[in-house]
VEXDREN-2710 file (C-alpha; in Angstrom, 1 decimal):
% VEXDREN-2710
k/r/px/py/pz
1/MET/-8.9/28.0/-0.5
2/THR/-6.6/26.3/-3.0
3/THR/-7.8/25.5/-6.5
4/VAL/-6.6/22.7/-8.8
5/ASP/-8.1/20.7/-11.7
6/LEU/-7.8/17.3/-10.1
7/ALA/-7.3/16.3/-6.5
8/ILE/-5.8/12.8/-6.1
9/ILE/-6.5/11.2/-2.7
10/GLY/-3.7/8.7/-2.1
11/ALA/0.0/8.9/-2.9
12/GLY/0.6/5.3/-3.6
13/PRO/1.7/3.9/-7.0
14/THR/-1.8/4.4/-8.6
15/GLY/-2.0/8.0/-7.3
16/LEU/1.5/8.9/-8.5
17/PHE/0.9/7.5/-11.9
18/ALA/-2.4/9.4/-12.1
19/ALA/-0.5/12.6/-11.2
20/TYR/1.8/11.9/-14.2
21/TYR/-1.1/11.2/-16.5
22/ALA/-3.1/14.2/-15.4
23/GLY/-0.1/16.4/-16.1
24/PHE/0.2/14.8/-19.5
25/ARG/-3.4/15.8/-20.1
26/GLY/-2.7/19.4/-19.0
27/LEU/-4.4/19.2/-15.6
28/ALA/-3.1/21.0/-12.5
29/THR/-3.0/18.3/-9.8
30/ALA/-2.7/18.1/-6.1
31/VAL/-1.8/14.7/-4.4
32/LEU/-2.7/14.3/-0.8
33/ASP/-2.0/11.5/1.7
34/THR/-2.2/11.0/5.4
35/LEU/1.3/9.5/5.4
36/PRO/4.3/11.9/5.6
37/GLU/6.0/10.4/2.5
38/ALA/4.8/9.5/-1.0
39/GLY/4.5/5.8/-1.9
40/GLY/1.5/4.7/0.2
41/GLN/1.7/1.1/1.5
42/ILE/4.9/0.4/-0.4
43/THR/6.8/3.1/1.4
44/ALA/5.2/2.3/4.8
45/MET/5.3/-1.5/4.6
46/TYR/7.8/-3.0/2.1
47/PRO/10.2/-0.4/0.5
48/GLU/13.0/-3.0/0.3
49/LYS/11.0/-5.8/-1.2
50/GLN/11.4/-6.8/-4.8
51/ILE/8.2/-6.5/-6.9
52/PHE/7.9/-8.9/-9.8
53/ASP/4.6/-8.1/-11.5
54/VAL/5.1/-4.5/-12.8
55/ALA/5.2/-4.5/-16.6
56/GLY/8.7/-3.8/-18.0
57/PHE/10.6/-4.6/-14.8
58/PRO/11.6/-8.2/-14.2
59/SER/12.2/-7.1/-10.6
60/ILE/12.2/-3.7/-8.9
61/LYS/12.4/-2.7/-5.3
62/GLY/9.4/-0.9/-3.9
63/ARG/11.4/2.1/-3.0
64/ASP/12.8/2.4/-6.5
65/LEU/9.4/2.0/-8.1
66/VAL/8.1/5.0/-6.0
67/ASP/11.2/7.0/-6.9
68/ASN/10.6/6.3/-10.6
69/LEU/6.9/7.3/-10.4
70/LEU/7.8/10.6/-8.6
71/ARG/10.4/11.4/-11.3
72/GLN/7.9/10.5/-14.1
73/ALA/5.3/13.0/-12.6
74/ALA/7.9/15.7/-11.7
75/PRO/7.9/17.6/-15.1
76/PHE/4.2/18.5/-14.5
77/GLU/4.8/19.8/-10.9
78/PRO/2.0/18.2/-9.0
79/ALA/1.5/19.7/-5.5
80/TYR/2.0/17.2/-2.8
81/LEU/0.0/17.7/0.4
82/LEU/1.5/14.9/2.5
83/GLY/0.4/14.4/6.1
84/HIS/-3.1/15.7/5.2
85/GLN/-6.3/13.8/5.4
86/ALA/-9.3/14.5/3.2
87/GLN/-12.0/14.8/5.8
88/ARG/-15.1/16.2/4.2
89/LEU/-16.5/16.5/0.6
90/GLU/-19.1/18.9/-0.6
91/HIS/-20.1/20.1/-4.1
92/ARG/-20.3/23.8/-5.0
93/ASP/-21.8/24.6/-8.4
94/GLY/-21.4/20.9/-9.2
95/LYS/-17.7/20.9/-8.5
96/PRO/-16.1/19.1/-5.5
97/VAL/-14.6/20.9/-2.6
98/LEU/-12.5/19.0/-0.1
99/GLU/-11.9/20.0/3.5
100/LEU/-8.5/18.7/4.7
101/SER/-7.1/18.2/8.2
102/GLY/-5.6/21.4/9.4
103/GLY/-8.3/23.5/7.9
104/LEU/-7.1/23.7/4.3
105/ARG/-9.9/23.7/1.7
106/LEU/-9.2/22.4/-1.8
107/GLU/-11.5/23.4/-4.7
108/THR/-11.3/21.1/-7.6
109/GLN/-12.8/20.2/-10.9
110/ALA/-12.7/16.5/-10.1
111/VAL/-11.5/14.1/-7.4
112/LEU/-9.7/10.8/-7.9
113/ILE/-9.6/8.5/-4.9
114/THR/-6.6/6.1/-5.1
115/GLY/-6.2/5.4/-1.4
116/GLY/-5.4/1.7/-1.6
117/LEU/-7.2/0.1/1.3
118/GLY/-7.7/3.4/3.1
119/SER/-6.1/3.9/6.5
120/PHE/-4.4/0.7/7.7
121/ALA/-2.8/-0.6/10.8
122/PRO/-0.9/-3.9/11.4
123/ARG/-2.5/-6.7/13.3
124/PRO/-0.7/-7.0/16.7
125/LEU/1.1/-10.1/17.9
126/PRO/-0.8/-11.1/21.0
127/ALA/2.3/-12.7/22.7
128/ALA/4.1/-9.4/22.5
129/ALA/1.4/-7.5/24.3
130/ASP/3.4/-7.5/27.6
131/PHE/6.8/-7.0/26.0
132/HIS/7.9/-3.4/26.2
133/GLY/11.4/-3.6/24.8
134/ALA/12.6/-3.1/21.2
135/GLY/12.8/-5.6/18.5
136/ILE/9.1/-6.2/17.6
137/VAL/8.4/-4.8/14.1
138/TYR/5.6/-5.2/11.7
139/PHE/7.4/-3.9/8.6
140/VAL/11.0/-3.8/7.6
141/PRO/11.8/-0.4/6.2
142/GLU/15.6/-1.1/6.2
143/LEU/16.9/-4.6/5.6
144/ALA/20.4/-3.5/6.9
145/ALA/18.9/-2.9/10.4
146/HIS/18.7/-6.7/10.7
147/ALA/22.2/-7.5/9.4
148/GLY/23.7/-10.3/11.4
149/GLN/20.5/-10.9/13.5
150/ASP/18.5/-13.9/14.2
151/VAL/15.0/-13.0/12.9
152/VAL/11.8/-14.8/13.7
153/ILE/8.9/-14.0/11.2
154/VAL/5.4/-14.8/12.4
155/GLY/2.8/-15.4/9.7
156/GLY/2.1/-17.5/6.6
157/GLY/1.1/-15.0/4.0
158/ASP/2.9/-13.3/1.2
159/SER/4.5/-10.7/3.5
160/ALA/6.0/-13.3/5.8
161/PHE/7.6/-15.2/2.9
162/ASP/8.6/-12.1/1.1
163/TRP/10.5/-10.9/4.2
164/ALA/12.1/-14.3/4.5
165/LEU/13.4/-14.0/0.9
166/ALA/14.5/-10.4/1.4
167/LEU/16.4/-11.1/4.7
168/HIS/18.2/-14.2/3.4
169/GLY/21.9/-13.4/3.3
170/VAL/21.3/-10.2/5.4
171/ALA/20.2/-11.8/8.7
172/ARG/22.2/-14.4/10.4
173/SER/19.2/-16.7/10.4
174/THR/15.5/-16.4/9.6
175/THR/12.7/-18.6/11.0
176/ILE/9.1/-18.6/9.9
177/VAL/6.5/-19.5/12.5
178/HIS/3.0/-20.2/11.3
179/ARG/-0.1/-21.5/13.2
180/ARG/-1.0/-23.9/10.4
181/ASP/0.7/-26.2/7.9
182/LYS/-0.9/-24.5/4.9
183/PHE/0.2/-21.0/3.7
184/ARG/-1.6/-18.1/2.1
185/ALA/1.5/-17.0/0.3
186/HIS/2.1/-17.5/-3.4
187/ARG/3.2/-21.1/-4.0
188/GLY/6.3/-20.1/-6.0
189/THR/7.5/-17.8/-3.2
190/VAL/7.0/-20.6/-0.6
191/ASP/9.0/-23.0/-2.8
192/ARG/11.8/-20.4/-3.1
193/VAL/12.0/-19.9/0.7
194/LYS/12.0/-23.7/1.3
195/ALA/14.8/-24.1/-1.3
196/LEU/16.9/-21.6/0.7
197/GLY/16.8/-23.9/3.7
198/THR/14.8/-21.4/5.8
199/ASP/13.6/-23.0/9.1
200/ILE/9.7/-23.1/8.9
201/VAL/7.9/-24.1/12.1
202/VAL/4.3/-25.0/11.4
203/ASN/1.3/-25.7/13.5
204/ALA/2.9/-23.4/16.1
205/GLN/1.9/-20.4/18.2
206/VAL/4.2/-17.8/19.6
207/THR/3.4/-17.9/23.3
208/ALA/6.0/-15.4/24.7
209/VAL/8.7/-12.9/23.7
210/HIS/11.8/-12.9/25.9
211/GLY/14.1/-10.0/26.7
212/THR/14.2/-6.8/28.7
213/GLU/15.4/-3.8/26.7
214/ARG/15.5/-5.9/23.4
215/VAL/14.2/-9.2/22.2
216/THR/16.5/-12.1/23.0
217/GLY/14.2/-15.0/22.0
218/VAL/10.7/-16.3/21.6
219/ALA/8.8/-19.3/23.0
220/VAL/6.6/-21.3/20.6
221/ASP/4.2/-24.1/21.3
222/VAL/4.3/-26.7/18.5
223/LYS/1.4/-29.0/18.0
224/ASP/2.4/-32.6/18.8
225/GLU/5.8/-31.5/19.9
226/GLY/5.3/-29.1/22.8
227/PRO/7.3/-26.0/23.8
228/ARG/10.3/-24.8/21.8
229/GLU/12.7/-21.9/22.3
230/LEU/13.9/-19.9/19.3
231/PRO/16.8/-17.4/19.4
232/ALA/15.7/-14.0/18.2
233/ASP/17.1/-10.5/18.0
234/ALA/14.0/-9.3/16.2
235/VAL/10.5/-10.5/15.6
236/VAL/8.7/-9.5/12.4
237/ALA/4.9/-9.9/13.0
238/ALA/3.6/-10.3/9.5
239/LEU/0.0/-11.0/10.5
240/GLY/-1.6/-8.7/8.0
241/PHE/-3.4/-5.4/8.8
242/THR/-6.8/-3.9/9.3
243/ALA/-8.1/-1.3/6.9
244/ASP/-10.5/1.6/7.5
245/LEU/-11.9/4.0/4.9
246/GLY/-12.0/6.7/7.6
247/PRO/-13.9/9.8/6.6
248/LEU/-14.4/8.5/3.0
249/GLY/-17.0/6.1/4.4
250/GLU/-19.1/9.1/5.4
251/TRP/-19.2/10.9/2.0
252/GLY/-22.2/9.0/0.6
253/LEU/-20.1/6.9/-1.7
254/GLU/-21.6/3.5/-2.8
255/LEU/-19.4/1.0/-1.0
256/ASP/-18.7/-2.6/-1.6
257/ARG/-17.5/-3.7/1.9
258/ARG/-14.3/-1.6/2.3
259/THR/-14.0/-0.6/-1.3
260/ILE/-15.8/1.9/-3.6
261/ALA/-18.0/0.8/-6.4
262/VAL/-17.2/2.3/-9.8
263/ASP/-18.5/2.0/-13.3
264/PRO/-16.4/1.3/-16.5
265/THR/-15.2/4.9/-16.6
266/MET/-14.0/4.5/-12.9
267/ALA/-16.7/7.0/-11.9
268/THR/-18.3/6.6/-8.5
269/ASN/-22.0/7.5/-7.7
270/LEU/-20.9/11.0/-6.7
271/PRO/-20.5/13.7/-9.4
272/ARG/-17.0/14.1/-10.7
273/VAL/-15.6/11.7/-8.1
274/TYR/-13.6/8.8/-9.4
275/ALA/-11.7/5.9/-7.9
276/ALA/-8.8/3.7/-9.0
277/GLY/-6.5/1.1/-7.6
278/ASP/-7.2/-1.3/-4.8
279/ILE/-9.9/0.9/-3.3
280/ALA/-12.0/0.7/-6.5
281/ALA/-14.4/-2.3/-6.9
282/TYR/-16.2/-3.8/-9.9
283/PRO/-17.0/-7.4/-11.1
284/GLY/-13.9/-9.3/-12.0
285/LYS/-11.5/-6.9/-10.4
286/VAL/-7.9/-8.1/-10.0
287/LYS/-5.9/-6.2/-7.4
288/LEU/-2.5/-5.6/-9.0
289/ILE/-0.3/-2.5/-9.3
290/ALA/-0.5/-2.9/-13.0
291/THR/-4.3/-2.9/-12.9
292/GLY/-4.2/0.3/-10.9
293/PHE/-2.0/2.0/-13.5
294/GLY/-4.6/1.3/-16.2
295/GLU/-7.5/2.4/-14.0
296/ALA/-5.7/5.7/-13.3
297/ALA/-5.4/6.5/-17.0
298/THR/-9.1/5.6/-17.5
299/ALA/-10.2/7.7/-14.6
300/VAL/-8.1/10.7/-15.6
301/ASN/-9.2/10.6/-19.3
302/ASN/-12.9/10.5/-18.3
303/ALA/-12.4/13.2/-15.7
304/ALA/-10.7/15.4/-18.3
305/VAL/-13.9/15.1/-20.5
306/ALA/-16.1/15.9/-17.5
307/ILE/-14.0/19.0/-16.8
308/ASP/-14.0/20.1/-20.5
309/PRO/-16.7/18.4/-22.5
310/GLY/-14.9/19.6/-25.7
311/ALA/-11.8/17.5/-24.8
312/HIS/-11.2/14.1/-26.5
313/LEU/-11.5/11.1/-24.3
314/PHE/-8.2/9.7/-25.8
315/PRO/-5.5/12.3/-26.1
316/GLY/-3.2/10.2/-28.2
317/HIS/-0.1/8.3/-27.2
318/SER/2.6/9.9/-25.2
319/SER/5.1/8.9/-27.9
320/GLU/3.2/11.1/-30.3
321/ASN/2.8/14.0/-27.9
322/PRO/5.5/13.9/-25.2
END
C-alpha cells in the first residue's frame, strides 16, 4: 500500500499541471498513466507538432510543452507511476483507494481524473489491412524519419493538415487524400496547407497499398476521374481514433457519453473524486489545453479543502508565495 494526498490519473498536460499545482498547495502527489511516458496524447500522437493555443506561447512543440510541464512540477517531486492502469476504486473511511495493474494499491485523500479521452486507439486504414510491410503509420513521433520521402496523408481533419504542415520541407513531397471535398480541419490550417502548394486529392478513396517489405505507392479511386497511382514511401493514416474509458466506466461515475460529469468545483458524483481536462463534461465546455489547466487548478484547490476543511480555497498567487 502506497499513500499520497492526491492521485492524478492521466499524465497529459492537464495532469502534469495538476501535479505542479498540487505541489504548490503542499500535497504529496502520484501521477499514473497506462502509457510508458508522460505527456499523454501529445507524446503518443503529435510530439513534433506545433501547438498555437497555449497562453504565453505563440507556438510550441508538443514535446517541448510536456518537457516544460515536467520541469515545472519537478521541485515538488511527484511520484510517476507510468505503465500502470487504475483498475478499481473503493472508499475506505471515506477516502479513495485505487487498485492498479500489477497489484499496487494506492491510498489517497482524493483522486483527480485527467485521462483525456481515456484509452485510445487509431482508426485503421481499411486498404492497408492486407499490407504487412513497413511504412503505414498513424502518428509521426519523429519528423526526421520521413526526411526525403514521398508521404501520403489520408484524412481531412486537423491531424491530417497539421502533419502536412509539419512535414513540409522535411519530406520530399506530401499528398493529402480525403474522401470528401469538405474538411473537418480548422479553416486557417487548410488555407496554410493550400498556400504551400501541397497536393490535395479530394473525393477519393485509398483502394490499395503497394510494396512488399516497405510501402512503394498507393492506389486511389477519384470520383469522376477513376484510378490514380501515387508514389509513397510512407502513408500516414490520420483517420482519428476510438476512445474507451476502460475500467473508469465501471466505477459508478456519472457519465456523459465517454466523458465524466462534473460540477463547478470539478467534483464528480463520487466522494473526493474530481475530473479535469477533456474527460470532464459540463454545459458549455470547450476542449482546449488552456481550459484543462484552469480546471486542474480548480479541482486541486477544491480537493485541498476536502482534504483539510481548515484550508483556504484560494491559496494566493504563486508570485506571492513561490
